[in-house]
C-alpha positions as a printed NumPy array, in Angstrom:
array([[124.087,  21.275,  24.537],
       [121.695,  24.542,  25.126],
       [122.064,  27.587,  22.831],
       [121.804,  31.469,  23.778],
       [121.832,  34.378,  21.044],
       [124.123,  37.54 ,  22.362],
       [123.894,  40.785,  20.568],
       [127.712,  42.1  ,  20.471],
       [128.933,  45.433,  20.102],
       [130.361,  46.005,  16.805],
       [133.772,  46.479,  18.497],
       [133.573,  42.966,  20.081],
       [132.439,  41.57 ,  16.899],
       [135.473,  42.909,  15.024],
       [137.586,  41.473,  17.704],
       [136.07 ,  37.994,  17.437],
       [136.447,  38.243,  13.544],
       [139.747,  39.102,  13.803],
       [140.648,  36.074,  16.192],
       [139.033,  33.905,  13.58 ],
       [140.993,  35.428,  10.638],
       [144.266,  35.136,  12.473],
       [143.462,  31.567,  13.331],
       [143.206,  31.892,  17.076],
       [139.692,  30.344,  17.084],
       [137.857,  28.258,  14.372],
       [134.403,  30.275,  14.681],
       [132.301,  32.667,  16.648],
       [130.916,  29.72 ,  18.931],
       [134.494,  28.615,  19.693],
       [135.229,  32.089,  20.83 ],
       [132.251,  32.576,  22.884],
       [132.857,  28.895,  24.386],
       [136.294,  29.554,  25.365],
       [135.666,  33.155,  26.779],
       [132.939,  31.408,  28.817],
       [135.296,  28.636,  29.973],
       [137.943,  31.094,  30.903],
       [135.551,  33.06 ,  32.819],
       [134.162,  29.702,  34.62 ],
       [137.627,  28.927,  35.72 ],
       [138.27 ,  32.309,  36.891],
       [135.275,  32.298,  39.005],
       [135.942,  29.023,  40.574],
       [139.357,  30.135,  41.38 ],
       [138.094,  33.311,  42.938],
       [135.726,  31.419,  45.129],
       [138.246,  28.95 ,  46.305],
       [140.616,  31.914,  47.543],
       [137.748,  33.647,  49.229],
       [136.829,  30.38 ,  50.776],
       [140.455,  29.881,  51.936],
       [140.434,  33.423,  53.299],
       [137.316,  32.91 ,  55.066],
       [138.902,  29.606,  56.954],
       [141.938,  31.717,  57.571],
       [139.816,  34.551,  59.263],
       [137.987,  31.794,  61.47 ],
       [141.26 ,  30.236,  62.385],
       [142.247,  33.651,  63.639],
       [139.324,  34.487,  65.331],
       [139.409,  31.147,  67.135],
       [143.143,  31.677,  67.956],
       [144.358,  29.206,  65.803],
       [147.302,  31.015,  64.817],
       [151.159,  30.7  ,  64.757],
       [153.475,  33.552,  65.889],
       [155.211,  35.098,  63.138],
       [158.631,  34.391,  64.582],
       [157.595,  30.591,  65.189],
       [156.493,  30.47 ,  61.822],
       [159.495,  31.918,  60.435],
       [161.856,  29.818,  62.262],
       [160.012,  26.634,  61.322],
       [160.295,  27.512,  57.525],
       [164.047,  28.423,  57.804],
       [164.399,  25.083,  59.7  ],
       [162.692,  23.1  ,  56.929],
       [164.603,  25.01 ,  54.3  ],
       [167.727,  23.936,  55.857],
       [166.93 ,  20.511,  56.436]])
């Protein structure tokens, strides 16, 4: 595992120390690792959303769309089945 040195603002350092005291994390390393995992997961989710939006826009631009009335009729039909 690689190592990184980070300079922390005093307020952030106090926040991390508080989380350790409350038992939310075991160490500074644990806090930073969890924060980075959370950020990574959020970035992946955002990328999937952006990809889906690009596909949807491309579909609309290419005329691969369903009129809203037809779409709602299909949804209602599926719900009633």
